[in-house]
N, C-alpha and C positions, 0 to 999 in steps of 0.2 A: 230190559233192562241189559244190567250187565252182572258179567260170572264172579263167582265169590272166587274163584279159584285164581284169577286174574291178578297180576302182578302191578305196584302201582307204576315204575314205570311206562305199564302201555293204557293207561288212563289218565286222566285231563289233569293237566301240573295244577290248578285252579280249585275244584270242587274233591277229587279223587274220587269219583263216581260213576261218570261215562267214560266212555273211551270220547278220545279226542275229533275231532269235527275238524278244527281251523289249525294253523299258523300264523304266527305275528312274521309281517314281512318285514318285518326291524330285524326282531332279537329270535328270532323262529319258535317262539315258545307255543305248546298246542296247546288247542285249547277248546271246548266240545262243545259252546255257546255264545253269545253275544253277552248276558251278565258277567260272563266269565272272564269274557272276553278285558271288556270294560275294567273289572277288577286287577287282571291283569295290567293294561294299561296303567289303573290307580297307584297300585301298590309299586308299581319298578320304574313307576314315572319314565311311560314308554312311548312315544308318540305314535307309531303303530305305521311308519311310511317307512318305505327303501332306500336305504342311502344309494346313493347310486354309484358311490365312490369304494364303496366299499367291497373288501379283495376279492376276486375269480382266481382261477385256476385256469390254466390255456383250455384243459381238455372241454373246462365248461362255458369256456367266449364266441365257440362255434354248437349252439344250440339253437333249437330253438326259441326254448326261454330265456335266452338272452341273446335273442333282438326284438323280444315281447318285451323285455321290460325299459330296453335303451329305445323301442319306438313309443312306449308307455311316454319315457319322462319326456320326448321334445313335445309329443304333444299334449303332457301336461301341461311345456312351460309354455306351449301356444297358447292356451285358453286359457291362463294366467294373465297373458295380457292381453289381449280378448279381452276379460270379463275385469280386470282392471282399464282399458277403453272406457268400455261401456258405465263402468263405472263417473270416471271423468269427463263423461260427456253428458249423463244424468245431473252432476252439481256443478257445469256449465265451465269448467277448467281450459284450455285448449292444450292440447298433446303435444300440436304437430310445430315445432321447434323449426327460425327460419333457416335457410341453407345456411352453412358455415361460411362468412363472407366480412360482409361489413356490418349488419344490423347483429350477427350473432356473437354469445363473449365465448372465443374460441379456447380461455385459460378456464372453463368449467369441465370442456370436455380434453383436452390438450392438446391442444392441434395449433397455437397458435403461431409454432412457425408452419402454418398453411396458409397463412394468409398470403396472396400473392400482391398484395397491398405498397409499397414505400415504406413503410415501417418497417415492416418482415423482409425486408431484403436488407435496413440499415440496421437490422436484432441481428441478421447471420452472419453481420458481415464486421458486429461488435465480437460474435460469438463464436463466429472462425476465430478474430486475431486477439484473443481473451481480454481486452482493454476495454472498460470502461471508461460513460463520455471524461473529455479532458487528462483523461490518464497518462496519451500518448505525446499530448504537446506536455505534460509535465516533462516527459520522461528527457525527451525530445530539450529542453530549456534544462535541464539538468546536464546531459550532453553536453550543450554546446559552453556551459558555465565551468566544466571539466571536474564534476564532482559523478562520482559512483555511488547510484540507490541500488543499495539488497532491496527486493521485495520480501518482505513477510509474506506469508500460506493467505490465501482469498480468505477472507472469512475473520481468521486472528481479528486479535484486538489493535493490536499494531495497524494493521494494516487501516483498520475499520477508522481511527483516528490521525490517520493521516488523508488533512484535508490543502493541499498544497499542490498549487493551479498555477496554470498559467494565463497570463494577463495581457490579451490581442493588446489593450487599446496602450498600456505602458508601455509596452516589448520587455516584457525581463517576469520573475516567477512571484510567487506572493509563498514559503518558506512558512510550514510549521515548525518555528522551532518550541523545543521544551527546555525548561527552563527545571532545570532541579536543583534548593538551597543544600547547606550544609543539612538541617535540620529533617532532611526527606522530599520534601514539600513542593510541588510537579506544578506547576503553571503552563498552559502550551495554547497559543498566541501567533496569529498568520502577521506575520514581517515581511517587507518589501527587500529582496535581495540588495536594491542601491542602497541602504541604512548600515549606519553605523552599528558594530556591539550596541556600544553606550544608547543610543538611540532606541534600538529594540528593550531595551533593556527598562530604559526607563516608561517604555508605555506598555511593559509587562510588569511591572514592581513602580507604582506612580510612587513619588514623595508624597504624605499628607500636608493637607489641606496647609497646618502654622508652618513647617518648611517650606512651603511654595510662597506663601507670604513673604516670608521673610527673605529667601534670594530676588522676588519680584523686589521687595525693600530697597533692596541693597545696589540689582540692578536698576535704580527709579534715585538714588541719588547720587550712583556713578556719571548717567547722562548728566547734568547743567556739570558739572565739570568739565566733560570731555567740549559741551557747545562751547564755554567758556575760552578754552582752551586755545580751541580752535578759529575761530569769528577776533579777530584782533584788528576792524578800521584804521586805525595810521594807518599801517601796511597795503592793506589793500588798498585803500586811495590813492598808495605815492605809487604803485606799480604803473596806473594803465597813466599819469601826466607823465610819467619818468620816461618811460620809451617811446615815444613820440618823438622827445625831445632828440634825445640819443641817436635812435636809426634815423642814418640818410638817406634824402631819395636815392629810390634807383631806378635805373633803365628796367622797361618794358623784355629786354635780349636781357638780363641778370636776373630776372625774377624768375627767367622760363626755367633758365640752365641750375636755380638751385633751389626751386624747387621739390624734386626728385627727393635733393643731399639732405632737405629737414626732411621731405616723410619718412627717411629714410633709417634717419636718425632719431624721432616719433614714433617709431613702431620697435625700434631696438631698449628704449628705455620703457615702452609702454610694455613688452614680453620682463625688462629684468625685473621691472615693479612688481608684474603676475608671477613671478618666480618667486621672489621676494615675499608676495605675501603669501602662495599654496604654499601647504606643507608637503613637507620632505614624506618620503618614502620611507625614512627609517623610524621618522617618528610615530605616523602610522603605525607600523609594524613591531614599534617597541610594543612590551607588558607592561603597563603601570595596571594600579590599580581605575577603580570609577565607583565612586561614592564607598569605599574604602573594602572589594570586592576585587574579585580577577576573576577572570570567564579562561572556562581549558572546557574543550571539544570532547566528547567521550568518541576511544576508536573504537567499534563493536566487531565484535570475532575475535576474541583474545582468548588462550590460554593458562590464564591468571583467577583466577578469584577479585582481588580488587577491579577494580574498573580504570583501562589506560585513561587517562586522559592528556590533549595537546592544549599548551598555555596560547590562550587568544590576546591579541589587542583591544585592546576597546575601541582606539580611531579605525581598524582596517572594519571596510564593510563585509558583509555575510556570503555574498560572490569572492570578494576574494579570502575569505575563511575558508570556505567550503573547497576551494579548490583544488584539486588534486586530493581530496579525501573521501573518503568513503562513510556514510550514512547510514543507516538503518531506517527506511522509511521514512522518516524524516532527521535532521542534529536533533543532538540534545549538549546541550551546555550545564555545565555543573559551575554555580556559582559560588566561591570559596570567598572564605575570607581572608586563608595563607596565601604569601608567592611561591614564583615556583621555589625558587630561593631558597623557601625554608623548610619545603618538602623532604623526608627523610631515605635518605638513597638507603640503603639495606633497613626494613624494617619489617616484618611479614604481618606485622595488625597492622599497619598503617592501613586506613580507608581508599588511598587512593596510593596510584601510582602512574610518571609521569612518562610518557615516549618513549624517551632517550634512554631511561634508567629499563624500561622494557626491552627495547631493543637491542639494549647493550648482556641483558642480562636471558636472553631467549634469540639467537642467533640466525633462528630457523624458522620466524614468525613472517607468516608471506606479506610482501610490501605492498604499501599501499600505492593507486594511483599515480603514476610521479618520485617514484621510488627507484632506489635502483641496488639491487639487490650482487652480494658476489658472486652468481648464477648468473650473473642476466653477464656481468664483467667478463664472467669466464670462457661463454659464446663464443665470440669472436675466433678465439686461439684454435679453439676446437674445428671451429668449420673451415681455417684457415688450412691445419691440417688435414680435413676432409679434401679440404680443394687441393693437394701436392699429390695427393694418389692416381697411382697410372691404371686409367679404366681398363685395357690392354694385359695388362696385369693379371689385375684381380680375376678379372675375365678366363682367362691361364687359369688362377687358381681350380677354380670350380670347376673346371673344365673333367681335369682330371684328379677330383675330388669325386666327382661325378661317375668319371668315364669306370674309374681303377675298382675293378674286381675286386669283391668281399672274403 
């Protein structure tokens, strides 16, 4: 029995009657019996299991009790694993996994890079170069076309939306082109770089069926007129009958000498006719309206709030329009109803600003590829000055400065 004069701190913390005999391994609570220990776990919500990660002082680590605790912790883990394997065998579950190789799911255990197959080698090369499949061909094709591509961080929206690819069959790029109208509508379409801007726009913004029918009807009405004007039977019948009568008989020697001359004249006529039929570069580079709208290329990485745009010709191809330009992942083209002449020159509230006006107000702007800046023009003069310096004099001055006593 407990002594009447015993202090409460010397008695069981649960019943306060008997002196304590046991200590909780988790929280070091002193109890006198099994019922009191169970009450302690219930009242304190204590598991009663020792915490292996509990803090110990340095002098407590090199003790027998600390070694016993570590040993019991390790043996407890082994006992738990054996019990789990025995339970799995009783239930008929196969615990032995195949050695990681061809038959194992290496991504589950985080060893997907440990495979020695060809797939793992290809993946290592991709991870080493940090290129996704098809990305190297896209960058190479853009470089050959004279386009500087600014890459967005991997995983960002702009990077994910870029579907530009190099087509080996067509030997050209299939650009992802972003079209933005004045009301803010955005459309992204894949367009071959050989297409003109007008053709790419018509594919991205097709005409309604009623307008297509009107255009088809107008085209059909013009076809018979062209056929009637081109087919004139009296002239076609008269030409073959008159030529044999007017041309005298020629000797074989004359025909052989005149054949190269006639061939050269025919080639010259064909080249002149083809030059007349081909559209001139001035007409393709002329900025005109197409379906009552104008096309403007967005220039990224500028210091203004308004988007800086570059007017484009609808007859120019995507390759010629992007040559010498910089795009952020893929080109962004604004479709606006205003012509370049109607853009406000000095208006801070304007939605857009032309590139020439931006370069005039910001002379320190970084030039794009293909543009020349004032600093580039000044570099040859400075290089000439440095080339005229005498190396021996420079060495003499440096030696005097180094050897001169302080």
